[in-house]
MARDOMI-471879 format. One record per residue: residue in one letter; chain; x, y, z of N, C-alpha, C, O in turn. Coordinates in steps of 0.02 Angstrom, whole numbers, padded with zeros to 5 digits, always signed. Example, Ala and Ser with C-alpha at 12.3 -4.5 7.8 and 13.67 -1.06 7.14 Angstrom:
SEZA   aa   ch    neast   nnorth      nup   caeast   canorth     caup    ceast   cnorth      cup    oeast   onorth      oup
SEZA    a    A   +00660   -00284   +00390   +00615    -00225   +00390   +00660   -00165   +00390   +00712   -00166   +00423
SEZA    s    A   +00642   -00112   +00354   +00684    -00053   +00357   +00645   +00002   +00394   +00670   +00057   +00402
This chain:
SEZA   aa   ch    neast   nnorth      nup   caeast   canorth     caup    ceast   cnorth      cup    oeast   onorth      oup
SEZA    m    A   +00041   -00060   +00000   +00000    +00000   +00000   +00043   +00063   +00000   +00026   +00112   -00032
SEZA    e    A   +00099   +00061   +00036   +00143    +00119   +00036   +00171   +00132   -00033   +00178   +00190   -00054
SEZA    k    A   +00186   +00078   -00070   +00212    +00087   -00137   +00160   +00118   -00183   +00176   +00153   -00231
SEZA    l    A   +00096   +00106   -00168   +00043    +00134   -00208   +00022   +00203   -00185   -00025   +00233   -00212
SEZA    g    A   +00056   +00229   -00133   +00042    +00296   -00110   -00021   +00302   -00069   -00053   +00355   -00069
SEZA    q    A   -00040   +00248   -00033   -00103    +00249   +00003   -00095   +00258   +00078   -00145   +00262   +00114
SEZA    s    A   -00034   +00261   +00104   -00024    +00262   +00176   -00051   +00325   +00209   -00070   +00324   +00267
SEZA    e    A   -00053   +00381   +00173   -00075    +00445   +00201   -00144   +00466   +00176   -00167   +00521   +00190
SEZA    v    A   -00176   +00422   +00138   -00239    +00441   +00106   -00298   +00427   +00153   -00302   +00373   +00182
SEZA    e    A   -00343   +00475   +00159   -00401    +00466   +00201   -00445   +00410   +00174   -00453   +00403   +00113
SEZA    s    A   -00472   +00368   +00219   -00503    +00305   +00199   -00560   +00314   +00148   -00569   +00272   +00105
SEZA    r    A   -00598   +00368   +00153   -00655    +00376   +00107   -00633   +00395   +00037   -00674   +00395   -00009
SEZA    q    A   -00570   +00412   +00027   -00546    +00434   -00038   -00493   +00387   -00067   -00460   +00404   -00115
SEZA    r    A   -00486   +00330   -00038   -00433    +00284   -00061   -00447   +00259   -00131   -00504   +00244   -00149
SEZA    q    A   -00394   +00254   -00170   -00400    +00225   -00236   -00386   +00150   -00234   -00403   +00114   -00281
SEZA    v    A   -00356   +00126   -00180   -00339    +00056   -00174   -00359   +00031   -00104   -00345   +00064   -00054
SEZA    i    A   -00392   -00027   -00102   -00405    -00059   -00038   -00384   -00132   -00043   -00386   -00162   -00097
SEZA    i    A   -00364   -00160   +00013   -00346    -00231   +00017   -00395   -00266   +00063   -00407   -00244   +00120
SEZA    i    A   -00423   -00321   +00040   -00469    -00362   +00079   -00439   -00431   +00087   -00418   -00462   +00038
SEZA    g    A   -00436   -00455   +00149   -00407    -00520   +00162   -00459   -00575   +00163   -00512   -00567   +00194
SEZA    q    A   -00445   -00630   +00130   -00491    -00686   +00130   -00503   -00713   +00200   -00557   -00740   +00214
SEZA    d    A   -00454   -00707   +00243   -00460    -00732   +00312   -00517   -00699   +00350   -00541   -00726   +00400
SEZA    s    A   -00539   -00641   +00327   -00595    -00607   +00360   -00660   -00645   +00352   -00709   -00632   +00387
SEZA    f    A   -00662   -00692   +00305   -00724    -00726   +00288   -00727   -00798   +00313   -00763   -00839   +00285
SEZA    y    A   -00689   -00813   +00366   -00699    -00878   +00397   -00771   -00883   +00422   -00797   -00835   +00451
SEZA    r    A   -00802   -00939   +00413   -00871    -00948   +00435   -00874   -00962   +00510   -00824   -00978   +00541
SEZA    n    A   -00934   -00956   +00537   -00945    -00974   +00607   -00940   -01050   +00615   -00965   -01087   +00573
SEZA    l    A   -00907   -01071   +00667   -00896    -01142   +00679   -00952   -01173   +00722   -00983   -01138   +00762
SEZA    t    A   -00963   -01236   +00712   -01008    -01273   +00756   -00972   -01284   +00822   -00911   -01277   +00825
SEZA    p    A   -01008   -01301   +00876   -00975    -01314   +00940   -00920   -01367   +00935   -00867   -01360   +00966
SEZA    e    A   -00933   -01420   +00897   -00883    -01473   +00889   -00822   -01447   +00851   -00765   -01463   +00869
SEZA    e    A   -00833   -01408   +00798   -00778    -01379   +00760   -00738   -01330   +00802   -00677   -01327   +00798
SEZA    h    A   -00773   -01291   +00843   -00739    -01243   +00886   -00694   -01278   +00936   -00638   -01255   +00950
SEZA    h    A   -00717   -01334   +00962   -00677    -01372   +01009   -00614   -01398   +00975   -00560   -01397   +01004
SEZA    r    A   -00621   -01421   +00913   -00563    -01443   +00875   -00515   -01386   +00860   -00454   -01394   +00862
SEZA    a    A   -00543   -01327   +00845   -00502    -01268   +00830   -00460   -01248   +00891   -00401   -01231   +00884
SEZA    v    A   -00489   -01250   +00949   -00453    -01233   +01011   -00394   -01280   +01021   -00342   -01260   +01046
SEZA    r    A   -00403   -01343   +01002   -00350    -01393   +01010   -00301   -01392   +00951   -00252   -01430   +00951
SEZA    g    A   -00315   -01350   +00901   -00271    -01346   +00843   -00283   -01400   +00792   -00239   -01415   +00752
SEZA    n    A   -00344   -01430   +00793   -00359    -01485   +00748   -00412   -01468   +00696   -00439   -01513   +00663
SEZA    f    A   -00428   -01404   +00689   -00475    -01385   +00636   -00436   -01354   +00579   -00391   -01313   +00589
SEZA    n    A   -00453   -01375   +00518   -00415    -01353   +00459   -00443   -01288   +00431   -00492   -01288   +00394
SEZA    f    A   -00412   -01232   +00449   -00433    -01167   +00424   -00409   -01155   +00352   -00427   -01104   +00322
SEZA    d    A   -00368   -01199   +00325   -00343    -01192   +00257   -00383   -01234   +00208   -00363   -01242   +00150
SEZA    h    A   -00439   -01262   +00231   -00483    -01301   +00188   -00537   -01255   +00159   -00559   -01209   +00193
SEZA    p    A   -00557   -01265   +00096   -00608    -01222   +00066   -00672   -01217   +00107   -00706   -01166   +00107
SEZA    d    A   -00690   -01271   +00143   -00752    -01271   +00182   -00748   -01225   +00243   -00799   -01213   +00275
SEZA    a    A   -00689   -01199   +00258   -00683    -01155   +00317   -00709   -01085   +00304   -00717   -01045   +00350
SEZA    f    A   -00723   -01069   +00240   -00742    -01001   +00222   -00816   -00995   +00209   -00849   -01042   +00187
SEZA    d    A   -00842   -00935   +00222   -00911    -00918   +00205   -00910   -00890   +00134   -00905   -00830   +00124
SEZA    l    A   -00916   -00935   +00086   -00908    -00915   +00015   -00963   -00867   -00007   -00949   -00819   -00042
SEZA    d    A   -01025   -00879   +00014   -01080    -00836   -00007   -01068   -00764   +00016   -01078   -00717   -00022
SEZA    l    A   -01047   -00756   +00079   -01033    -00689   +00105   -00975   -00656   +00069   -00976   -00596   +00054
SEZA    m    A   -00924   -00696   +00054   -00865    -00669   +00019   -00884   -00644   -00051   -00863   -00589   -00070
SEZA    i    A   -00921   -00683   -00088   -00941    -00664   -00155   -00987   -00603   -00153   -00980   -00556   -00192
SEZA    r    A   -01035   -00603   -00107   -01081    -00547   -00101   -01044   -00482   -00084   -01059   -00429   -00112
SEZA    t    A   -00997   -00487   -00039   -00958    -00428   -00019   -00916   -00402   -00077   -00914   -00342   -00088
SEZA    m    A   -00883   -00447   -00113   -00841    -00426   -00169   -00883   -00395   -00225   -00861   -00347   -00257
SEZA    k    A   -00942   -00422   -00238   -00986    -00392   -00289   -01008   -00322   -00268   -01010   -00277   -00310
SEZA    d    A   -01023   -00314   -00205   -01045    -00249   -00180   -00989   -00197   -00185   -01001   -00141   -00208
SEZA    v    A   -00929   -00215   -00162   -00875    -00167   -00163   -00854   -00151   -00235   -00833   -00095   -00250
SEZA    a    A   -00860   -00201   -00280   -00842    -00189   -00350   -00893   -00144   -00385   -00877   -00111   -00434
SEZA    s    A   -00954   -00143   -00359   -01006    -00101   -00389   -01008   -00031   -00358   -01052   +00009   -00374
SEZA    g    A   -00961   -00017   -00313   -00955    +00050   -00285   -00991   +00061   -00219   -00999   +00118   -00198
SEZA    k    A   -01011   +00007   -00186   -01046    +00014   -00122   -00996   +00013   -00065   -00943   -00018   -00069
SEZA    t    A   -01013   +00047   -00011   -00975    +00042   +00051   -00997   -00022   +00086   -01057   -00033   +00097
SEZA    v    A   -00950   -00064   +00104   -00967    -00129   +00133   -00933   -00137   +00201   -00885   -00102   +00217
SEZA    e    A   -00959   -00183   +00240   -00928    -00200   +00304   -00891   -00266   +00297   -00920   -00318   +00282
SEZA    i    A   -00825   -00264   +00307   -00784    -00323   +00303   -00784   -00357   +00372   -00768   -00324   +00422
SEZA    p    A   -00801   -00421   +00375   -00803    -00454   +00440   -00734   -00454   +00474   -00682   -00452   +00441
SEZA    s    A   -00735   -00457   +00540   -00674    -00463   +00579   -00675   -00530   +00614   -00726   -00550   +00643
SEZA    y    A   -00619   -00566   +00612   -00616    -00633   +00641   -00566   -00634   +00698   -00509   -00610   +00690
SEZA    d    A   -00586   -00661   +00755   -00542    -00667   +00813   -00506   -00734   +00808   -00535   -00787   +00817
SEZA    y    A   -00440   -00732   +00792   -00402    -00792   +00781   -00383   -00828   +00846   -00361   -00885   +00844
SEZA    v    A   -00391   -00794   +00901   -00376    -00825   +00966   -00437   -00862   +00992   -00432   -00919   +01016
SEZA    k    A   -00495   -00830   +00987   -00558    -00861   +01011   -00592   -00902   +00957   -00638   -00941   +00972
SEZA    h    A   -00570   -00894   +00895   -00599    -00932   +00839   -00672   -00916   +00829   -00713   -00961   +00821
SEZA    v    A   -00689   -00852   +00829   -00758    -00830   +00818   -00758   -00767   +00774   -00710   -00728   +00775
SEZA    r    A   -00812   -00759   +00737   -00820    -00697   +00699   -00847   -00644   +00746   -00897   -00655   +00781
SEZA    e    A   -00815   -00586   +00746   -00836    -00533   +00791   -00900   -00500   +00767   -00917   -00504   +00708
SEZA    n    A   -00936   -00468   +00813   -01001    -00439   +00797   -00995   -00379   +00750   -01040   -00366   +00711
SEZA    t    A   -00941   -00343   +00755   -00931    -00284   +00713   -00871   -00294   +00667   -00822   -00326   +00685
SEZA    g    A   -00877   -00266   +00607   -00822    -00272   +00559   -00792   -00204   +00544   -00799   -00157   +00583
SEZA    q    A   -00758   -00199   +00487   -00724    -00138   +00467   -00754   -00114   +00401   -00762   -00154   +00354
SEZA    l    A   -00769   -00050   +00397   -00798    -00023   +00336   -00746   -00018   +00281   -00689   +00003   +00293
SEZA    a    A   -00765   -00037   +00220   -00723    -00029   +00161   -00760   +00015   +00112   -00815   +00000   +00091
SEZA    y    A   -00729   +00071   +00095   -00760    +00121   +00051   -00743   +00107   -00022   -00694   +00072   -00036
SEZA    p    A   -00782   +00133   -00068   -00769    +00121   -00140   -00697   +00141   -00159   -00670   +00190   -00132
SEZA    a    A   -00668   +00104   -00204   -00600    +00117   -00226   -00592   +00099   -00299   -00633   +00061   -00327
SEZA    d    A   -00541   +00126   -00330   -00527    +00111   -00401   -00500   +00040   -00409   -00515   +00006   -00458
SEZA    v    A   -00460   +00019   -00361   -00428    -00047   -00364   -00443   -00085   -00300   -00431   -00059   -00245
SEZA    v    A   -00469   -00145   -00307   -00483    -00188   -00249   -00438   -00249   -00253   -00440   -00287   -00301
SEZA    l    A   -00396   -00257   -00202   -00350    -00314   -00198   -00377   -00364   -00148   -00384   -00349   -00089
SEZA    l    A   -00393   -00423   -00171   -00415    -00477   -00127   -00358   -00526   -00120   -00335   -00556   -00169
SEZA    e    A   -00333   -00536   -00058   -00276    -00580   -00048   -00296   -00639   -00003   -00336   -00631   +00043
SEZA    g    A   -00267   -00696   -00018   -00282    -00756   +00021   -00257   -00818   -00013   -00242   -00817   -00073
SEZA    i    A   -00254   -00872   +00024   -00225    -00934   -00002   -00271   -00970   -00051   -00248   -01010   -00091
SEZA    l    A   -00337   -00957   -00047   -00384    -00994   -00088   -00428   -00949   -00131   -00483   -00969   -00149
SEZA    v    A   -00405   -00890   -00147   -00447    -00844   -00186   -00457   -00869   -00258   -00504   -00849   -00291
SEZA    f    A   -00412   -00912   -00282   -00420    -00939   -00350   -00456   -01006   -00350   -00472   -01032   -00403
SEZA    y    A   -00469   -01033   -00291   -00498    -01101   -00287   -00571   -01101   -00309   -00594   -01148   -00342
SEZA    f    A   -00608   -01049   -00291   -00680    -01047   -00305   -00693   -01014   -00373   -00677   -00956   -00383
SEZA    p    A   -00723   -01051   -00421   -00734    -01023   -00488   -00777   -00960   -00486   -00764   -00913   -00524
SEZA    e    A   -00827   -00958   -00442   -00872    -00900   -00439   -00833   -00837   -00419   -00849   -00782   -00442
SEZA    l    A   -00783   -00846   -00378   -00742    -00789   -00356   -00689   -00773   -00408   -00675   -00715   -00423
SEZA    r    A   -00659   -00826   -00434   -00603    -00818   -00481   -00624   -00779   -00544   -00585   -00740   -00570
SEZA    q    A   -00684   -00790   -00567   -00706    -00757   -00629   -00719   -00682   -00620   -00729   -00647   -00669
SEZA    m    A   -00718   -00658   -00558   -00728    -00587   -00545   -00664   -00546   -00555   -00667   -00485   -00561
SEZA    f    A   -00606   -00579   -00555   -00543    -00544   -00555   -00523   -00521   -00625   -00534   -00556   -00675
SEZA    h    A   -00495   -00461   -00629   -00467    -00435   -00691   -00393   -00453   -00698   -00367   -00457   -00754
SEZA    m    A   -00360   -00465   -00642   -00290    -00485   -00644   -00278   -00532   -00584   -00300   -00518   -00529
SEZA    k    A   -00244   -00587   -00596   -00233    -00637   -00544   -00158   -00646   -00533   -00121   -00664   -00579
SEZA    l    A   -00136   -00636   -00471   -00065    -00642   -00453   -00056   -00698   -00403   -00094   -00704   -00355
SEZA    f    A   -00006   -00740   -00415   +00011    -00794   -00368   +00081   -00780   -00341   +00130   -00778   -00378
SEZA    v    A   +00084   -00769   -00276   +00148    -00755   -00243   +00178   -00821   -00220   +00153   -00852   -00173
SEZA    d    A   +00231   -00842   -00253   +00262    -00908   -00242   +00319   -00902   -00192   +00370   -00871   -00206
SEZA    t    A   +00310   -00932   -00133   +00360    -00928   -00081   +00384   -00999   -00063   +00344   -01046   -00063
SEZA    d    A   +00448   -01007   -00048   +00474    -01073   -00033   +00446   -01099   +00034   +00428   -01058   +00077
SEZA    p    A   +00443   -01165   +00043   +00413    -01195   +00103   +00444   -01172   +00168   +00409   -01161   +00217
SEZA    d    A   +00511   -01165   +00170   +00544    -01144   +00232   +00521   -01074   +00253   +00509   -01061   +00312
SEZA    t    A   +00514   -01030   +00204   +00491    -00962   +00219   +00419   -00963   +00244   +00402   -00927   +00291
SEZA    r    A   +00377   -01003   +00212   +00307    -01008   +00234   +00302   -01032   +00306   +00263   -01006   +00346
SEZA    l    A   +00342   -01083   +00322   +00340    -01111   +00390   +00366   -01061   +00441   +00334   -01050   +00492
SEZA    s    A   +00423   -01030   +00428   +00451    -00983   +00476   +00406   -00923   +00486   +00398   -00899   +00542
SEZA    r    A   +00375   -00900   +00433   +00329    -00843   +00438   +00268   -00862   +00480   +00244   -00822   +00520
SEZA    r    A   +00244   -00922   +00471   +00185    -00945   +00509   +00201   -00953   +00582   +00161   -00935   +00626
SEZA    v    A   +00260   -00981   +00597   +00280    -00990   +00667   +00284   -00923   +00702   +00257   -00916   +00757
SEZA    l    A   +00316   -00875   +00672   +00323    -00809   +00702   +00255   -00776   +00712   +00241   -00746   +00764
SEZA    r    A   +00212   -00780   +00662   +00146    -00749   +00667   +00104   -00781   +00722   +00074   -00745   +00762
SEZA    d    A   +00102   -00847   +00724   +00059    -00881   +00773   +00084   -00873   +00844   +00044   -00872   +00891
SEZA    i    A   +00149   -00867   +00853   +00176    -00856   +00920   +00165   -00784   +00942   +00142   -00772   +00998
SEZA    q    A   +00182   -00737   +00899   +00181    -00666   +00918   +00111   -00637   +00918   +00094   -00596   +00961
SEZA    e    A   +00069   -00657   +00870   +00004    -00625   +00863   -00053   -00666   +00892   -00106   -00639   +00910
SEZA    r    A   -00044   -00732   +00898   -00100    -00774   +00918   -00086   -00816   +00981   -00127   -00855   +01002
SEZA    g    A   -00026   -00806   +01009   -00010    -00836   +01073   -00009   -00912   +01074   -00026   -00942   +01125
SEZA    r    A   +00010   -00943   +01020   +00011    -01016   +01017   +00080   -01043   +01031   +00130   -01008   +01021
SEZA    d    A   +00082   -01105   +01055   +00148    -01134   +01071   +00176   -01169   +01009   +00139   -01190   +00964
SEZA    l    A   +00242   -01176   +01008   +00277    -01201   +00950   +00256   -01272   +00932   +00247   -01288   +00873
SEZA    e    A   +00248   -01315   +00981   +00230    -01385   +00967   +00163   -01390   +00930   +00156   -01428   +00883
SEZA    k    A   +00114   -01351   +00953   +00048    -01352   +00921   +00053   -01324   +00850   +00020   -01349   +00804
SEZA    i    A   +00093   -01272   +00841   +00101    -01242   +00774   +00130   -01291   +00725   +00106   -01299   +00669
SEZA    l    A   +00183   -01326   +00746   +00216    -01374   +00701   +00171   -01433   +00686   +00170   -01457   +00629
SEZA    h    A   +00134   -01456   +00736   +00087    -01511   +00725   +00033   -01491   +00675   +00016   -01528   +00629
SEZA    q    A   +00006   -01431   +00684   -00045    -01406   +00639   -00018   -01398   +00568   -00053   -01412   +00519
SEZA    y    A   +00044   -01375   +00563   +00074    -01364   +00497   +00082   -01430   +00459   +00064   -01435   +00401
SEZA    t    A   +00110   -01479   +00493   +00125    -01543   +00459   +00062   -01584   +00445   +00059   -01620   +00395
SEZA    s    A   +00012   -01579   +00489   -00047    -01621   +00482   -00103   -01588   +00442   -00144   -01623   +00412
SEZA    l    A   -00106   -01522   +00442   -00161    -01487   +00410   -00139   -01436   +00357   -00162   -01439   +00300
SEZA    v    A   -00095   -01391   +00377   -00078    -01334   +00333   -00042   -01356   +00270   -00062   -01338   +00214
SEZA    k    A   +00012   -01394   +00278   +00051    -01415   +00219   +00010   -01459   +00171   +00011   -01446   +00111
SEZA    p    A   -00026   -01510   +00196   -00067    -01549   +00150   -00120   -01508   +00115   -00134   -01519   +00056
SEZA    a    A   -00150   -01460   +00151   -00202    -01418   +00121   -00172   -01374   +00067   -00203   -01363   +00014
SEZA    f    A   -00112   -01348   +00079   -00079    -01306   +00029   -00067   -01346   -00035   -00080   -01322   -00090
SEZA    e    A   -00043   -01407   -00027   -00027    -01449   -00085   -00090   -01471   -00122   -00089   -01479   -00183
SEZA    e    A   -00145   -01481   -00086   -00207    -01505   -00117   -00250   -01449   -00146   -00279   -01457   -00200
SEZA    f    A   -00254   -01393   -00111   -00302    -01342   -00130   -00271   -01277   -00158   -00298   -01247   -00205
SEZA    c    A   -00215   -01256   -00129   -00185    -01192   -00149   -00139   -01198   -00210   -00148   -01163   -00259
SEZA    l    A   -00090   -01242   -00205   -00040    -01248   -00257   -00069   -01261   -00327   -00046   -01232   -00375
SEZA    p    A   -00120   -01305   -00333   -00148    -01317   -00400   -00180   -01256   -00432   -00186   -01253   -00493
SEZA    t    A   -00199   -01206   -00391   -00231    -01146   -00420   -00179   -01099   -00451   -00198   -01048   -00480
SEZA    k    A   -00117   -01115   -00444   -00063    -01075   -00474   -00073   -01070   -00549   -00052   -01020   -00580
SEZA    k    A   -00104   -01120   -00579   -00114    -01121   -00652   -00162   -01067   -00675   -00162   -01049   -00734
SEZA    y    A   -00201   -01040   -00629   -00249    -00988   -00648   -00219   -00918   -00648   -00250   -00870   -00670
SEZA    a    A   -00159   -00912   -00622   -00128    -00845   -00614   -00108   -00815   -00681   -00084   -00850   -00725
SEZA    d    A   -00118   -00750   -00687   -00093    -00714   -00745   -00019   -00698   -00736   +00019   -00695   -00785
SEZA    v    A   +00001   -00687   -00673   +00070    -00672   -00657   +00090   -00712   -00596   +00053   -00714   -00547
SEZA    i    A   +00148   -00744   -00599   +00176    -00781   -00542   +00237   -00743   -00517   +00283   -00729   -00556
SEZA    i    A   +00238   -00728   -00452   +00293    -00691   -00423   +00336   -00739   -00382   +00317   -00756   -00326
SEZA    p    A   +00394   -00760   -00407   +00438    -00803   -00367   +00472   -00765   -00312   +00483   -00705   -00318
SEZA    r    A   +00489   -00799   -00258   +00525    -00772   -00200   +00482   -00723   -00160   +00508   -00687   -00117
SEZA    g    A   +00418   -00722   -00172   +00373    -00682   -00130   +00389   -00609   -00127   +00407   -00578   -00177
SEZA    a    A   +00383   -00581   -00067   +00392    -00509   -00058   +00464   -00487   -00068   +00478   -00428   -00074
SEZA    d    A   +00511   -00535   -00070   +00581    -00518   -00082   +00594   -00499   -00155   +00646   -00469   -00171
SEZA    n    A   +00548   -00516   -00198   +00556    -00501   -00269   +00532   -00430   -00283   +00478   -00419   -00310
SEZA    t    A   +00573   -00382   -00263   +00553    -00312   -00268   +00546   -00288   -00341   +00506   -00243   -00355
SEZA    v    A   +00584   -00318   -00386   +00579    -00298   -00456   +00509   -00314   -00483   +00477   -00271   -00514
SEZA    a    A   +00486   -00375   -00471   +00420    -00395   -00495   +00365   -00354   -00462   +00318   -00332   -00495
SEZA    i    A   +00372   -00342   -00397   +00321    -00304   -00361   +00318   -00232   -00387   +00264   -00205   -00396
SEZA    d    A   +00376   -00202   -00399   +00378    -00134   -00425   +00344   -00129   -00493   +00309   -00080   -00508
SEZA    l    A   +00354   -00180   -00535   +00322    -00180   -00601   +00246   -00184   -00595   +00210   -00151   -00632
SEZA    i    A   +00223   -00226   -00548   +00151    -00233   -00538   +00121   -00168   -00510   +00067   -00147   -00529
SEZA    v    A   +00158   -00138   -00463   +00135    -00074   -00435   +00129   -00021   -00490   +00080   +00016   -00493
SEZA    q    A   +00178   -00019   -00534   +00175    +00029   -00590   +00114   +00016   -00634   +00081   +00063   -00657
SEZA    h    A   +00099   -00048   -00645   +00042    -00066   -00686   -00023   -00043   -00653   -00067   -00015   -00686
SEZA    i    A   -00029   -00054   -00589   -00089    -00033   -00552   -00095   +00043   -00552   -00150   +00070   -00559
SEZA    q    A   -00039   +00077   -00544   -00040    +00151   -00546   -00063   +00176   -00614   -00098   +00227   -00618
SEZA    e    A   -00044   +00141   -00667   -00067    +00160   -00733   -00142   +00151   -00740   -00176   +00191   -00772
SEZA    l    A   -00168   +00097   -00710   -00240    +00085   -00712   -00278   +00140   -00675   -00332   +00159   -00695
SEZA    m    A   -00249   +00165   -00621   -00282    +00215   -00580   -00280   +00284   -00612   -00327   +00323   -00605
SEZA    r    A   -00227   +00300   -00647   -00214    +00368   -00669   -00272   +00398   -00711   -00292   +00455   -00698
SEZA    p    A   -00299   +00363   -00761   -00352    +00393   -00801   -00418   +00399   -00763   -00463   +00435   -00785
SEZA    n    A   -00424   +00366   -00706   -00488    +00362   -00672   -00496   +00413   -00616   -00548   +00414   -00582
SEZA    r    A   -00446   +00454   -00605   -00449    +00498   -00546   -00507   +00547   -00549   -00537   +00563   -00497
SEZA    n    A   -00523   +00571   -00608   -00578    +00619   -00614   -00634   +00592   -00659   -00677   +00630   -00681
SEZA    l    A   -00633   +00527   -00671   -00683    +00496   -00714   -00721   +00444   -00674   -00707   +00433   -00615
SEZA    k    A   -00769   +00414   -00706   -00806    +00360   -00673   -00758   +00304   -00656   -00718   +00282   -00698
SEZA    r    A   -00760   +00279   -00595   -00711    +00231   -00572   -00724   +00162   -00602   -00780   +00139   -00609
SEZA    q    A   -00668   +00131   -00620   -00669    +00061   -00640   -00630   +00023   -00588   -00577   +00044   -00567
SEZA    r    A   -00657   -00034   -00567   -00625    -00070   -00513   -00591   -00133   -00538   -00619   -00171   -00578
SEZA    y    A   -00530   -00142   -00514   -00489    -00199   -00536   -00475   -00243   -00475   -00442   -00221   -00428
SEZA    n    A   -00500   -00305   -00476   -00490    -00351   -00420   -00432   -00397   -00437   -00426   -00420   -00494
SEZA    s    A   -00389   -00410   -00388   -00334    -00457   -00399   -00312   -00484   -00332   -00329   -00458   -00280
SEZA    d    A   -00274   -00539   -00335   -00242    -00562   -00275   -00193   -00508   -00254   -00163   -00475   -00297
SEZA    s    A   -00184   -00497   -00190   -00141    -00443   -00166   -00070   -00451   -00191   -00043   -00507   -00194
SEZA    i    A   -00038   -00395   -00208   +00032    -00398   -00229   +00077   -00416   -00171   +00135   -00434   -00182
SEZA    v    A   +00052   -00410   -00111   +00093    -00429   -00054   +00065   -00492   -00021   +00089   -00512   +00032
SEZA    g    A   +00016   -00523   -00051   -00013    -00583   -00022   +00035   -00642   -00028   +00076   -00643   -00074
SEZA    r    A   +00030   -00688   +00017   +00074    -00746   +00016   +00032   -00810   +00026   -00020   -00807   +00059
SEZA    p    A   +00055   -00867   -00002   +00019    -00929   +00009   +00009   -00944   +00083   -00043   -00969   +00103
SEZA    h    A   +00059   -00928   +00124   +00054    -00938   +00197   +00097   -00886   +00232   +00101   -00885   +00293
C-alpha cells in the first residue's frame, strides 16, 4: 500500500483497498470450535470459508458500495459482531490462499497474481505470526502445519497456481516484480482519478500462500 501511495490517504478517498480472505472464515459449530481450540480444525480447507458472504461482499465493493468487512478473532476462533468499513476504490485487492480455488470468485478478477514462496519461508513466517500474534505454542504450530496446513496447501492452494496471470517467485523479496506490478496498477488508476471509477480485483501484490 505504501508503494501505491495509500499510507497517508483518508479512507473515504482511497484509490486502493486490500481485503483479506481470512476475514471470511465462517462461524464454527460447537464441535468444530472445540477442534479449533486444540489446533485440529483445518482453516486452510475451502469449507472453512463463508463463500456466499465473500462473493456478495466482493460484488458490492466492486459495484461501488460501502461494505462491512467481517473481523475474525483468531484466538477465540469466532467472527466478531462488528467489522471494518471498506469504502469504494478504483482498485480492490483480494488476498488469500484460496482466492483462486472458487470459480465464482475467480471469474470476478481482472488480474490474478500468485505469490510463490518457498516452504521454509512459509513455515518460519507462520511460526512467528502464530507465536507473536496469536499466542500459540511451537509444538501445536508445528503439528498443525504438518498435519493440516502443508497438506491443504498442496491439495487446494498450489494447484490454483495455473490460474494466475502473473507468478511472483520469491514472494515479497522479489522487489523488481512487485515494483512492475505497482507501476501497472498506478497506470490503471491514473485515467480514473476524475472519471467514473473502474474497479480492478486481484490477489494482493503482497499476499502470500502462507
